[in-house]
Backbone as numpy.savetxt, mean C-alpha at the origin, in Angstrom:
# Nx Ny Nz CAx CAy CAz Cx Cy Cz
1.34 20.58 61.25 0.17 20.42 60.42 0.40 21.00 59.02
1.09 22.19 59.00 1.39 22.77 57.69 2.32 21.87 56.88
3.23 21.24 57.55 4.18 20.35 56.86 3.46 19.14 56.26
2.50 18.59 57.01 1.76 17.44 56.51 0.87 17.84 55.33
0.24 18.99 55.38 -0.58 19.47 54.26 0.27 19.74 53.03
1.45 20.36 53.26 2.34 20.64 52.16 2.86 19.36 51.52
3.15 18.35 52.32 3.64 17.08 51.81 2.56 16.37 50.98
1.31 16.39 51.45 0.23 15.78 50.70 -0.04 16.53 49.40
-0.01 17.85 49.47 -0.23 18.65 48.28 0.85 18.42 47.20
2.11 18.40 47.60 3.19 18.16 46.66 3.16 16.72 46.13
2.78 15.78 46.96 2.70 14.39 46.52 1.63 14.19 45.45
0.46 14.81 45.61 -0.58 14.67 44.60 -0.24 15.47 43.34
0.43 16.62 43.49 0.83 17.38 42.33 1.84 16.65 41.49
2.82 16.04 42.14 3.85 15.28 41.40 3.26 14.04 40.73
2.33 13.37 41.41 1.73 12.17 40.79 0.86 12.55 39.61
0.16 13.70 39.67 -0.64 14.14 38.54 0.25 14.56 37.37
1.37 15.20 37.68 2.31 15.64 36.64 2.92 14.45 35.97
3.34 13.43 36.72 3.94 12.26 36.12 2.94 11.46 35.33
1.67 11.43 35.74 0.63 10.75 34.98 0.39 11.43 33.65
0.31 12.74 33.69 0.10 13.49 32.45 1.29 13.32 31.53
2.48 13.37 32.06 3.68 13.23 31.24 3.77 11.87 30.59
3.46 10.82 31.36 3.54 9.45 30.81 2.47 9.20 29.76
1.32 9.85 29.91 0.25 9.64 28.93 0.60 10.31 27.60
1.28 11.44 27.65 1.61 12.11 26.40 2.77 11.45 25.67
3.66 10.81 26.37 4.80 10.16 25.70 4.52 8.72 25.34
3.46 8.14 25.87 3.17 6.73 25.60 2.61 6.52 24.20
1.97 7.52 23.63 1.34 7.36 22.29 1.95 8.42 21.34
3.15 8.17 20.82 3.70 9.14 19.86 2.93 9.06 18.55
2.94 10.16 17.82 2.24 10.20 16.53 2.92 9.28 15.55
2.14 8.45 14.89 2.65 7.50 13.91 2.86 8.23 12.57
3.97 8.03 11.89 4.16 8.67 10.61 3.22 8.04 9.57
2.79 8.83 8.64 1.91 8.35 7.59 2.71 7.57 6.57
2.32 6.33 6.33 3.05 5.47 5.42 2.41 5.47 4.04
3.25 5.65 3.04 2.76 5.63 1.66 3.59 4.65 0.84
2.95 3.83 0.02 3.74 2.92 -0.81 4.51 3.70 -1.87
5.72 3.26 -2.13 6.54 3.94 -3.13 7.14 2.89 -4.07
7.52 3.37 -5.23 8.25 2.53 -6.18 7.45 1.40 -6.74
8.00 0.21 -6.63 7.43 -0.98 -7.25 6.04 -1.34 -6.71
5.81 -1.15 -5.42 4.51 -1.52 -4.81 3.41 -0.58 -5.29
3.71 0.67 -5.48 2.70 1.64 -5.88 2.16 1.32 -7.28
2.95 0.67 -8.11 2.49 0.36 -9.47 1.43 -0.73 -9.47
1.41 -1.58 -8.47 0.44 -2.68 -8.44 -0.89 -2.28 -7.84
-1.04 -1.06 -7.38 -2.28 -0.70 -6.71 -3.39 -0.34 -7.71
-3.14 -0.39 -8.98 -4.15 -0.05 -9.99 -5.10 -1.20 -10.30
-4.83 -2.38 -9.77 -5.74 -3.49 -9.98 -5.41 -4.32 -11.19
-4.15 -4.44 -11.53 -3.73 -5.23 -12.67 -3.60 -6.72 -12.33
-3.05 -7.45 -13.30 -2.91 -8.89 -13.14 -1.74 -9.37 -13.97
-1.08 -10.46 -13.52 0.02 -11.04 -14.28 -0.50 -12.03 -15.32
0.08 -11.96 -16.51 -0.30 -12.88 -17.62 0.97 -13.48 -18.20
0.82 -14.60 -18.89 1.92 -15.26 -19.59 1.84 -14.93 -21.06
2.81 -14.14 -21.53 2.79 -13.69 -22.91 3.20 -14.78 -23.86
2.84 -14.64 -25.14 3.21 -15.61 -26.17 4.70 -15.68 -26.36
5.41 -14.60 -26.01 6.87 -14.59 -26.13 7.54 -15.37 -25.02
6.79 -15.82 -24.01 7.36 -16.60 -22.92 7.64 -15.79 -21.67
7.39 -14.52 -21.70 7.61 -13.63 -20.56 6.32 -13.39 -19.78
6.50 -13.04 -18.51 5.35 -12.66 -17.68 5.16 -11.15 -17.85
3.93 -10.73 -18.04 3.59 -9.31 -18.19 2.51 -8.93 -17.19
2.59 -7.69 -16.69 1.58 -7.19 -15.74 0.73 -6.17 -16.50
-0.58 -6.46 -16.65 -1.46 -5.62 -17.45 -2.64 -5.16 -16.60
-3.15 -3.98 -16.93 -4.23 -3.35 -16.19 -5.58 -3.50 -16.88
-5.58 -3.63 -18.20 -6.82 -3.64 -18.96 -7.41 -5.05 -19.07
-8.54 -5.14 -19.79 -9.20 -6.44 -19.96 -8.47 -7.33 -20.98
-8.74 -8.63 -20.89 -8.27 -9.58 -21.88 -9.29 -9.59 -23.02
-8.80 -9.45 -24.24 -9.68 -9.40 -25.40 -9.29 -10.49 -26.40
-10.23 -10.85 -27.23 -9.96 -11.80 -28.34 -10.04 -11.01 -29.62
-8.92 -10.98 -30.34 -8.84 -10.21 -31.60 -8.65 -11.16 -32.78
-9.25 -10.85 -33.93 -9.04 -11.67 -35.08 -7.66 -11.39 -35.71
-7.01 -12.44 -36.22 -5.73 -12.29 -36.92 -5.99 -12.22 -38.41
-4.93 -11.95 -39.17 -5.06 -11.83 -40.61 -5.51 -13.13 -41.27
-5.03 -14.28 -40.76 -5.36 -15.57 -41.35 -6.72 -16.10 -40.90
-7.46 -15.35 -40.08 -8.79 -15.76 -39.66 -8.84 -16.36 -38.27
-7.72 -16.68 -37.68 -7.70 -17.22 -36.31 -7.97 -16.10 -35.31
-8.30 -16.52 -34.09 -8.52 -15.59 -32.99 -7.34 -15.63 -32.02
-6.91 -14.47 -31.57 -5.76 -14.37 -30.65 -6.19 -13.66 -29.38
-5.94 -14.27 -28.21 -6.20 -13.61 -26.94 -5.06 -12.63 -26.63
-5.44 -11.41 -26.24 -4.43 -10.41 -25.92 -4.81 -9.74 -24.60
-3.79 -9.33 -23.90 -3.94 -8.49 -22.69 -3.71 -7.05 -23.07
-4.42 -6.12 -22.45 -4.34 -4.73 -22.87 -3.80 -3.85 -21.73
-3.19 -2.74 -22.12 -2.65 -1.72 -21.21 -1.66 -2.34 -20.21
-0.55 -2.78 -20.68 0.45 -3.43 -19.86 1.45 -2.42 -19.26
2.13 -2.83 -18.22 3.00 -1.98 -17.44 4.20 -1.47 -18.23
4.71 -2.23 -19.15 5.91 -1.80 -19.89 5.58 -0.83 -21.00
4.35 -0.37 -21.10 3.96 0.63 -22.09 3.30 0.06 -23.33
3.26 -1.23 -23.45 2.61 -1.86 -24.60 1.08 -1.78 -24.45
0.41 -1.46 -25.53 -1.07 -1.37 -25.47 -1.67 -2.78 -25.56
-1.06 -3.66 -26.38 -1.62 -5.00 -26.60 -0.48 -6.01 -26.54
-0.64 -7.08 -25.76 0.37 -8.15 -25.66 -0.34 -9.47 -25.96
0.09 -10.19 -27.02 -0.49 -11.50 -27.30 -0.19 -12.49 -26.15
-1.19 -13.26 -25.80 -1.07 -14.22 -24.69 -0.88 -15.62 -25.19
-0.19 -16.44 -24.39 -0.06 -17.86 -24.71 -1.31 -18.57 -24.25
-1.87 -19.42 -25.09 -3.12 -20.13 -24.75 -2.90 -21.24 -23.78
């Protein structure tokens, strides 16, 4: 009788231990991911524009219309990624 009780007790103890062990190892902690480098620069909400020079520029500010010296109006993008404050755009 003691042997049967001991066998049942050890059987339930081992099954509870293995259940607890498998539950703790089944869900490892996920590392926190952070964007780095090139991707992090685009998270400011900018947009790609086609500059008058023929290049693509990524700018964060609004598009404005500025008067030129000869009286014409020029569309420009503001606060661009390469450090330029104003980039003339191709119409």
